[in-house]
C-alpha positions in Angstrom: 75.5 133.2 100.9 73.6 135.5 98.5 75.5 137.1 95.6 75.1 140.6 94.1 74.1 139.0 90.8 71.1 137.3 92.4 72.7 133.9 92.5 73.5 131.9 95.6 76.2 129.4 96.3 76.1 126.4 98.6 79.0 124.7 100.3 79.2 121.0 101.2 81.5 118.7 103.1 82.9 117.3 99.9 84.7 120.5 98.9 88.4 120.6 98.6 90.7 123.6 98.8 92.1 124.0 95.3 95.2 126.2 94.6 94.9 128.6 91.7 98.3 130.2 92.2 99.7 133.2 94.0 98.6 131.9 97.4 94.9 131.9 96.2 92.7 129.0 96.9 89.1 128.1 96.1 86.7 125.8 98.0 85.4 123.6 95.2 83.2 122.2 93.8 80.6 124.9 94.2 76.9 124.7 93.5 75.4 127.9 92.0 71.7 128.5 92.0 70.3 131.2 89.6 66.7 132.2 90.4 64.0 132.0 87.8 63.6 135.8 87.7 67.1 136.1 86.1 66.3 133.7 83.2 62.9 134.5 81.8 61.1 132.1 84.2 63.7 129.3 84.2 65.9 128.6 87.3 69.4 127.2 86.7 71.5 125.1 88.9 75.2 124.7 88.1 78.0 122.6 89.6 81.4 124.2 89.0 84.8 122.8 89.7 88.4 123.3 88.7 89.8 121.4 85.8 93.5 120.8 86.2 93.7 119.8 82.5 92.1 123.1 81.3 93.6 125.1 84.2 90.3 126.9 84.8 86.9 126.6 86.4 84.4 124.6 84.4 80.7 123.9 84.7 80.5 120.1 85.3 76.7 120.0 85.6 73.9 122.3 84.5 70.2 121.9 85.2 67.5 124.2 83.7 64.2 124.0 85.5 61.0 125.3 84.0 58.5 127.1 86.1 55.4 125.2 85.0 54.7 124.1 81.5 57.4 126.2 79.7 59.5 124.0 77.4 63.3 124.0 77.8 64.3 124.5 74.2 67.7 124.9 72.5 66.9 128.6 72.2 66.4 128.8 76.0 69.7 126.9 76.5 71.6 129.2 74.2 70.3 132.3 76.0 71.8 131.2 79.3 74.9 133.2 80.3 76.7 130.2 81.9 80.1 131.8 81.8 78.9 134.9 83.6 76.9 132.8 86.1 79.9 130.6 86.9 82.3 133.5 87.2 79.9 135.5 89.5 79.2 132.3 91.5 82.9 131.5 92.3 84.0 135.1 93.0 83.4 134.9 96.7 84.9 131.4 97.3 88.4 132.6 96.9 90.7 132.5 99.9 94.1 134.1 100.2 96.6 132.3 102.4 100.0 133.3 103.8 102.9 131.0 103.1 102.5 129.6 106.6 98.9 128.6 105.8 97.1 131.3 107.8 94.1 132.8 106.2 94.5 136.4 105.0 90.9 136.9 103.7 87.9 135.0 102.6 84.6 136.2 101.2 85.6 139.4 99.4 86.2 139.3 95.7 89.8 139.4 94.5 89.0 142.6 92.6 87.7 144.3 95.7 90.7 143.2 97.8 93.1 144.3 95.0 91.4 147.7 94.7 91.7 148.2 98.5 95.4 147.2 98.6 96.4 149.3 95.6 94.5 152.3 96.9 96.0 151.9 100.4 99.6 151.6 99.2 99.9 153.3 95.8 103.7 153.8 96.1 104.4 150.1 96.8 105.1 148.8 93.3 105.8 145.2 94.3 102.5 145.0 96.2 100.7 146.5 93.2 102.2 144.0 90.8 101.3 141.1 93.1 97.6 142.2 93.2 97.6 142.8 89.4 98.9 139.3 88.9 96.3 137.9 91.3 93.4 139.7 89.4 94.9 138.4 86.1 95.2 134.8 87.4 91.7 134.8 88.8 90.3 136.2 85.5 92.2 133.5 83.6 90.9 130.7 85.9 87.3 131.9 85.7 87.3 132.3 81.9 87.3 136.1 82.1 89.2 138.7 80.1 92.4 139.1 82.1 93.8 142.2 80.4 90.4 143.9 80.4 89.9 143.0 84.1 93.3 144.5 85.0 92.5 147.6 83.0 89.2 148.0 84.8 90.9 147.5 88.2 93.4 150.2 87.5 91.1 152.5 85.5 93.5 152.5 82.6 93.5 151.5 78.9 94.0 147.8 77.9 97.3 148.9 76.3 98.6 150.3 79.6 97.3 147.2 81.4 99.3 145.0 79.0 102.5 146.8 80.1 101.7 146.1 83.8 101.0 142.5 82.9 104.3 142.3 81.0 106.0 143.6 84.1 104.3 140.9 86.2 105.7 138.3 83.8 109.2 139.8 83.9 109.2 139.6 87.7 108.0 136.0 87.6 104.6 136.6 89.1 102.9 135.3 86.0 104.1 132.3 83.9 104.6 132.9 80.3 101.8 130.8 78.9 
């Protein structure tokens, strides 16, 4: 599967379906391959998995491969945008399941699905809160900026997004962490 960011992900038989809450699951671990043209001539291979201790996706292995005689230096390592690579790499391995275990969707990003549902049913407040909570939780798990991601989803300020998130917490969709 090729990603918009230029990375690719590979699935293997050792993956497990990991719950990240709100009926969302991820097939993990995931191997993410970043081509050399995205990193000044260095290709990057990342293995990402869910850490139950940290309650988020973490890179468990990173390989930086030189294209020839280029040295992999500390400067090169610091220039890698690992958080971005991992986040982009796992976006499309999210699955949404019904309570009975049937698959609702797989392959689209949570943000895309949320945008579609919110646009289709703008008057359905409960549905909107559920999708806001899902975007927030996905952002939390992938080391993103949850409030900023909700603001971008809704096209509103972060202050307004904070009010929506507070409502999600009040309704029990998000735990008070």
